ZAFI-357426 format. One line per 4 residues: number of its first residue (from 1); their letters; for each residue x, z, y of N, C-alpha, C, O. Coordinates in steps of 0.2 Angstrom, whole numbers, plus 5000, padded with zeros to 4 digits. Layout:
NUM) a) X/Z/Y/X/Z/Y/X/Z/Y/X/Z/Y ~ ... $
END
This chain:
1) mary) 4391/5480/5438/4384/5480/5436/4381/5487/5434/4385/5490/5430 ~ 4376/5490/5436/4373/5496/5435/4371/5496/5428/4370/5491/5425 ~ 4370/5503/5427/4368/5504/5418/4362/5507/5420/4361/5511/5425 ~ 4356/5507/5416/4350/5510/5415/4347/5512/5409/4348/5508/5405 $
5) nvkv) 4344/5518/5409/4341/5520/5404/4333/5517/5405/4330/5517/5410 ~ 4330/5514/5400/4323/5512/5401/4319/5515/5395/4321/5514/5390 ~ 4313/5518/5396/4308/5522/5391/4303/5517/5393/4301/5515/5398 ~ 4300/5516/5388/4294/5511/5388/4289/5514/5383/4290/5515/5377 $
9) kvty) 4283/5516/5386/4277/5519/5382/4272/5514/5380/4269/5511/5384 ~ 4271/5512/5374/4267/5507/5371/4261/5510/5366/4263/5514/5361 ~ 4255/5509/5367/4250/5511/5363/4249/5504/5358/4248/5498/5361 ~ 4248/5505/5352/4245/5499/5347/4238/5502/5345/4237/5508/5343 $
13) fyev) 4233/5498/5345/4227/5498/5343/4225/5493/5337/4223/5488/5339 ~ 4225/5495/5331/4222/5489/5327/4219/5493/5321/4219/5499/5320 ~ 4216/5489/5317/4213/5491/5311/4215/5488/5305/4216/5482/5304 ~ 4215/5493/5300/4218/5491/5293/4214/5493/5288/4211/5498/5290 $
17) eads) 4214/5491/5282/4210/5491/5276/4216/5497/5271/4222/5496/5271 ~ 4213/5502/5269/4217/5506/5265/4213/5509/5261/4206/5509/5261 ~ 4216/5513/5256/4212/5517/5251/4211/5524/5253/4206/5528/5251 ~ 4215/5527/5257/4215/5533/5260/4218/5534/5267/4222/5530/5269 $
21) dvea) 4217/5540/5270/4220/5541/5277/4227/5541/5276/4231/5540/5281 ~ 4230/5542/5270/4238/5544/5269/4240/5537/5270/4244/5535/5274 ~ 4237/5532/5266/4238/5525/5266/4238/5521/5273/4243/5517/5275 ~ 4233/5523/5276/4231/5520/5283/4238/5523/5287/4242/5519/5290 $
25) ekqg) 4239/5529/5288/4245/5531/5291/4252/5528/5289/4256/5527/5293 ~ 4252/5526/5283/4258/5523/5281/4258/5516/5284/4264/5514/5286 ~ 4253/5513/5285/4252/5506/5289/4254/5507/5296/4257/5503/5299 ~ 4252/5513/5299/4253/5514/5306/4259/5514/5308/4261/5513/5314 $
29) wmye) 4265/5516/5303/4272/5516/5304/4275/5509/5303/4281/5508/5303 ~ 4270/5504/5301/4274/5498/5301/4271/5494/5308/4269/5488/5307 ~ 4270/5497/5314/4267/5495/5320/4271/5488/5321/4267/5483/5323 ~ 4276/5488/5320/4281/5482/5322/4278/5476/5320/4278/5471/5323 $
33) dyah) 4273/5476/5313/4272/5469/5311/4265/5468/5315/4262/5463/5314 ~ 4263/5473/5320/4257/5472/5324/4258/5472/5331/4255/5474/5336 ~ 4264/5469/5333/4266/5468/5340/4262/5465/5345/4263/5466/5351 ~ 4257/5460/5342/4253/5457/5346/4248/5462/5349/4245/5460/5354 $
37) fgev) 4246/5467/5346/4242/5473/5348/4244/5478/5352/4241/5483/5354 ~ 4250/5477/5354/4254/5483/5358/4251/5482/5365/4250/5476/5367 ~ 4250/5487/5369/4249/5487/5377/4254/5492/5381/4254/5498/5380 ~ 4258/5489/5384/4263/5494/5388/4258/5498/5393/4254/5495/5397 $
41) ddit) 4260/5505/5391/4256/5511/5397/4260/5512/5402/4258/5514/5407 ~ 4267/5513/5401/4272/5516/5405/4279/5513/5405/4282/5512/5400 ~ 4282/5513/5411/4289/5510/5410/4293/5515/5415/4291/5514/5421 ~ 4298/5519/5412/4302/5522/5416/4309/5520/5417/4312/5519/5412 $
45) ieel) 4312/5520/5423/4319/5518/5423/4323/5524/5427/4320/5526/5432 ~ 4330/5525/5424/4333/5529/5426/4341/5526/5427/4344/5525/5422 ~ 4344/5526/5433/4350/5523/5433/4355/5528/5431/4355/5534/5433 ~ 4360/5526/5427/4365/5530/5425/4371/5530/5430/4373/5525/5433 $
49) eeed) 4373/5537/5430/4380/5537/5435/4385/5533/5431/4385/5532/5425 ~ 4390/5531/5436/4395/5528/5434/4400/5533/5432/4401/5538/5436 ~ 4404/5532/5427/4410/5537/5424/4416/5535/5429/4417/5529/5430 ~ 4421/5540/5431/4426/5539/5434/4432/5537/5428/4431/5539/5423 $
53) dedd) 4436/5532/5430/4441/5531/5426/4445/5536/5424/4447/5537/5419 ~ 4447/5541/5430/4451/5546/5430/4449/5551/5425/4454/5554/5423 ~ 4442/5552/5423/4440/5556/5419/4442/5555/5411/4443/5559/5407 ~ 4443/5549/5411/4445/5545/5404/4453/5546/5403/4455/5545/5397 $
57) efig) 4457/5547/5407/4463/5547/5406/4466/5553/5403/4464/5558/5405 ~ 4470/5552/5397/4474/5557/5393/4478/5561/5398/4482/5558/5402 ~ 4476/5568/5398/4481/5572/5401/4485/5576/5396/4483/5579/5391 ~ 4491/5577/5397/4496/5580/5392/4500/5575/5390/4502/5570/5392 $
61) gdee) 4503/5578/5383/4507/5573/5379/4510/5577/5373/4508/5582/5371 ~ 4514/5574/5371/4517/5576/5364/4522/5582/5366/4525/5585/5361 ~ 4522/5585/5372/4527/5590/5373/4526/5596/5371/4520/5597/5371 ~ 4531/5600/5368/4528/5607/5365/4530/5611/5371/4535/5610/5375 $
65) de) 4525/5617/5371/4527/5623/5377/4533/5626/5374/4535/5628/5368 ~ 4537/5628/5380/4543/5631/5378/4543/5639/5380/4547/5642/5379 $
END
C-alpha cells in the first residue's frame, strides 16, 4: 500500500468576545474549539517513495580491522 504526505490548508473565521486584541488572539489559538467554522482551502498530496529493504540492512560487524 502506498504512503502519502497530505497537507490541508484550512481557514477558520469566527467571532469572539475579548477584553483586548491580545485576549482575542489567545482565543484564535483555540481554533480546534471552532472546528464547525473551518473551511478547506486546499489539499496537496505527495506520494512518498518506497524505501528499499537493502538500505536498511546493517553493513559490517563486530570484526576489528587488522
